C-alpha positions in Angstrom: 35.7 -47.7 -80.1 37.0 -45.9 -83.2 36.5 -47.3 -86.8 38.5 -46.0 -89.8 37.7 -46.4 -93.5 39.5 -44.9 -96.5 39.8 -44.8 -100.2 41.9 -43.2 -102.9 39.9 -40.9 -105.3 41.6 -40.5 -108.6 40.9 -36.8 -109.0 42.1 -33.4 -108.0 41.5 -32.1 -104.5 39.1 -29.3 -105.7 36.8 -31.9 -107.2 37.0 -34.2 -104.2 36.3 -31.4 -101.8 33.4 -30.0 -103.8 31.7 -33.4 -104.2 32.1 -34.1 -100.5 30.4 -30.8 -99.4 28.0 -30.0 -102.2 24.4 -31.1 -101.3 23.5 -32.0 -104.9 26.6 -34.3 -105.1 25.9 -35.8 -101.7 22.4 -36.9 -102.8 24.0 -38.8 -105.6 26.7 -40.8 -103.7 25.5 -41.0 -100.0 24.1 -44.5 -99.8 25.6 -47.8 -98.5 23.6 -49.9 -100.9 21.6 -49.6 -104.1 18.3 -50.0 -102.2 18.9 -46.8 -100.2 19.3 -43.1 -101.3 19.7 -39.7 -99.9 16.6 -37.5 -100.6 17.7 -34.3 -99.0 21.0 -32.7 -97.9 22.0 -29.4 -96.4 25.6 -28.2 -95.6 26.8 -25.1 -93.7 30.5 -25.9 -93.9 32.1 -23.8 -91.1 32.9 -24.4 -87.4 29.6 -24.4 -85.6 27.7 -24.9 -88.9 25.3 -27.8 -89.3 24.7 -30.5 -91.8 21.9 -33.0 -92.5 21.2 -35.8 -94.9 17.9 -37.6 -95.1 18.6 -41.2 -95.9 15.7 -43.5 -97.0 15.1 -47.0 -98.3 13.9 -46.7 -101.9 10.8 -48.8 -101.1 9.8 -46.2 -98.4 9.9 -48.7 -95.6 12.3 -46.7 -93.4 14.5 -43.7 -93.2 16.5 -41.5 -90.9 18.3 -38.1 -90.6 22.1 -38.2 -90.4 22.9 -34.8 -88.9 25.5 -33.0 -86.8 27.6 -29.9 -86.2 31.0 -29.1 -87.6 33.6 -28.6 -84.9 36.6 -28.1 -87.1 37.0 -27.3 -90.9 40.4 -26.8 -92.6 39.4 -26.3 -96.3 40.6 -29.1 -98.7 42.4 -30.9 -95.7 40.2 -31.8 -92.7 36.7 -31.9 -91.4 35.5 -32.9 -88.0 32.0 -33.0 -86.7 29.8 -34.2 -83.9 26.8 -36.2 -84.6 23.5 -35.5 -82.8 24.1 -38.5 -80.5 27.6 -37.1 -79.5 29.8 -39.4 -81.6 32.7 -37.7 -83.3 33.7 -38.1 -87.0 36.9 -36.8 -88.6 37.8 -36.8 -92.3 41.2 -36.1 -93.8 41.8 -35.3 -97.5 45.5 -35.9 -98.4 46.9 -35.4 -101.8 48.9 -38.3 -103.2 50.6 -39.1 -106.5 47.6 -41.0 -107.8 44.8 -38.8 -106.4 43.4 -37.8 -103.0 43.3 -40.2 -100.0 40.0 -39.7 -98.0 40.2 -41.2 -94.6 37.2 -41.2 -92.2 37.5 -42.1 -88.5 34.3 -42.3 -86.5 33.1 -43.4 -83.0 31.2 -46.7 -83.3 27.6 -46.8 -82.5 27.1 -49.1 -79.5 23.9 -50.6 -80.9 25.4 -52.1 -84.2 28.1 -54.6 -84.7 31.4 -52.8 -85.5 32.1 -54.8 -88.7 28.6 -53.9 -90.0 29.3 -50.2 -89.4 32.7 -50.4 -91.1 31.2 -52.1 -94.2 28.4 -49.6 -94.4 30.7 -46.5 -94.1 33.3 -48.1 -96.5 30.5 -48.7 -99.1 29.4 -45.1 -98.9 33.0 -44.0 -99.3 33.5 -46.3 -102.3 30.3 -44.8 -103.8 31.8 -41.3 -103.3 35.0 -42.3 -105.1 33.0 -43.7 -108.1 30.9 -40.6 -108.2 33.8 -38.2 -108.3 35.8 -40.3 -110.8 32.7 -40.6 -113.0 32.0 -36.9 -113.0 35.4 -35.6 -114.0 34.6 -32.2 -115.5 36.3 -28.9 -116.1 36.6 -26.1 -113.6 35.8 -22.6 -114.7 36.6 -19.5 -112.7 34.8 -16.2 -113.4 34.4 -13.1 -111.3 35.6 -14.8 -108.1 33.2 -17.8 -108.5 34.4 -21.3 -109.4 32.1 -23.6 -111.4 32.4 -27.3 -112.3 31.2 -28.2 -115.7 30.2 -31.9 -115.8 31.7 -33.7 -118.8 28.9 -36.3 -118.7 26.0 -33.8 -119.2 25.3 -30.1 -119.6 25.2 -29.5 -115.9 27.1 -26.6 -114.4 27.5 -26.4 -110.6 28.7 -23.5 -108.5 31.5 -24.8 -106.3 32.8 -21.7 -104.5 32.1 -18.0 -104.4 
């Protein structure tokens, strides 16, 4: 069974793509509820590359690694990966008049009710949109590197080199 969730992020594709794939950003938005957080994240964004996010309850009662291998990457358009349990996830990034539509389609986990999975993934996607929209900053290009300057702080983040 496939489940699909989506949101519109009111931002430019560069900011959306960067926040989706930057481990520092992932740690800020990747949680389905306020009592969970992502404590570690790694991303090797290329076909055959791997990713991992450590998700934990804030009270320390439980946690798990969400990890897999990228099977297809089309920069600023599409990501597909296979989770360690063999389920497949695809994400499309489509520019629209009011922002970027992010659509995730994933194979349901047989052990959890589908609606609970849909709600959890949608909540994470909604957190992602709020994170990007709340961190609108300027982009600065210098010597082939692209940096994002966060308008809410003095943070500067390397996006692409």
